[in-house]
C-alpha positions as CSV (number, residue, x, y, z in Angstrom):
1,M,-26.8,-8.8,9.1
2,R,-25.2,-10.9,11.7
3,C,-21.6,-12.5,11.1
4,G,-22.1,-15.9,12.7
5,C,-18.6,-15.0,15.0
6,K,-18.6,-15.9,19.0
7,G,-17.5,-13.1,21.1
8,A,-14.2,-14.3,21.5
9,D,-14.0,-14.9,18.0
10,L,-15.3,-11.5,17.2
11,Q,-12.7,-9.6,19.4
12,Q,-10.0,-11.7,18.1
13,M,-10.7,-11.1,14.6
14,I,-10.7,-7.0,15.8
15,K,-7.8,-7.5,17.9
16,R,-5.5,-9.2,14.6
17,N,-6.7,-6.3,12.1
18,G,-5.6,-3.7,14.8
19,D,-2.6,-5.2,15.1
20,E,-2.0,-5.3,11.4
21,M,-3.0,-1.8,10.9
22,A,-1.1,-0.4,13.5
23,S,2.2,-2.6,11.7
24,F,1.3,-1.1,8.5
25,T,1.4,2.5,10.5
26,R,4.8,1.6,11.7
27,W,5.9,0.5,8.5
28,R,4.3,3.6,6.8
29,R,5.9,6.4,8.8
30,K,9.5,4.4,8.8
31,H,9.7,4.4,5.0
32,L,7.7,8.1,4.4
33,Y,11.2,9.8,3.6
34,K,11.4,6.8,0.8
35,L,7.7,6.4,0.0
36,R,7.9,10.2,-0.8
37,L,9.8,9.8,-4.0
38,W,7.4,8.1,-5.6
39,L,4.2,8.9,-4.8
40,P,2.2,12.6,-3.6
41,S,2.9,13.3,0.2
42,L,-0.8,13.7,0.5
43,V,-1.1,9.7,-0.7
44,V,2.1,8.9,1.5
45,E,0.7,10.8,4.8
46,S,-2.6,8.8,5.3
47,D,-2.8,4.9,5.6
48,R,-5.7,5.0,4.2
49,Q,-4.8,6.2,1.2
50,L,-1.4,4.7,0.8
51,G,-3.4,1.6,1.8
52,Y,-5.7,2.6,-1.1
53,V,-2.8,3.5,-3.6
54,L,-1.4,-0.4,-2.9
55,L,-4.0,-2.2,-3.4
56,H,-5.3,-0.8,-6.9
57,A,-2.1,1.2,-8.4
58,E,-4.0,4.2,-8.3
59,D,-5.6,7.9,-6.7
60,L,-7.7,8.4,-9.4
61,K,-10.3,10.9,-7.2
62,G,-7.9,12.0,-4.1
63,T,-4.2,13.3,-6.1
64,G,-5.0,11.5,-9.7
65,W,-1.6,9.7,-9.1
66,N,-1.4,6.7,-11.2
67,P,2.5,4.1,-12.2
68,D,2.0,6.4,-15.4
69,W,3.4,9.4,-13.3
70,L,7.3,7.4,-13.1
71,T,9.5,6.7,-15.2
72,Q,10.8,3.6,-16.2
73,D,13.3,4.0,-13.6
74,E,11.2,5.3,-10.9
75,A,8.7,2.4,-11.4
76,L,11.8,-0.5,-11.3
77,A,13.5,1.8,-8.6
78,F,9.5,1.6,-6.6
79,L,8.9,-2.3,-7.4
80,S,12.1,-3.2,-5.8
81,F,11.7,-1.2,-2.8
82,L,8.8,-2.5,-2.2
83,E,9.8,-5.9,-2.6
84,R,12.5,-5.9,-0.4
85,N,10.6,-4.1,2.4
86,F,7.0,-4.5,2.2
87,P,5.6,-6.0,5.3
88,E,3.2,-8.4,3.2
89,G,3.8,-10.4,0.0
90,P,2.6,-9.0,-3.4
91,A,-0.9,-11.1,-3.4
92,G,-3.9,-8.8,-3.8
93,Y,-1.7,-5.6,-4.4
94,D,-2.1,-4.2,-7.8
95,I,0.8,-2.0,-7.7
96,F,3.1,-4.6,-7.7
97,P,1.6,-5.9,-11.6
98,A,0.7,-1.6,-12.3
99,L,5.3,-0.9,-11.7
100,R,6.1,-3.9,-13.5
101,K,4.4,-3.1,-16.3
102,R,5.2,0.6,-16.4
103,A,9.0,-0.3,-16.0
104,A,8.7,-2.6,-19.4
105,Q,7.3,0.0,-21.0
């Protein structure tokens, strides 16, 4: 299957995705200690797993983590941390509404 991209467009797309991944890796490493307060080390130590958890608000196939592992206060603290520090907005990331829901329970 062809994407219909010209060579230069494809190179630009690959570079942008690589830059975004590098930015996420730097963010994850910078906040490694804090993230471990709320997530298992196996999740926090992997860009792929952390990205999955932030997107889907669970790690059922890996560690089994989901927001129910957190107390209401922990969920609120994690949500506050992400709202202040996450390099992208909350759009498309299930972790934000899942943490809001858990904090309200």
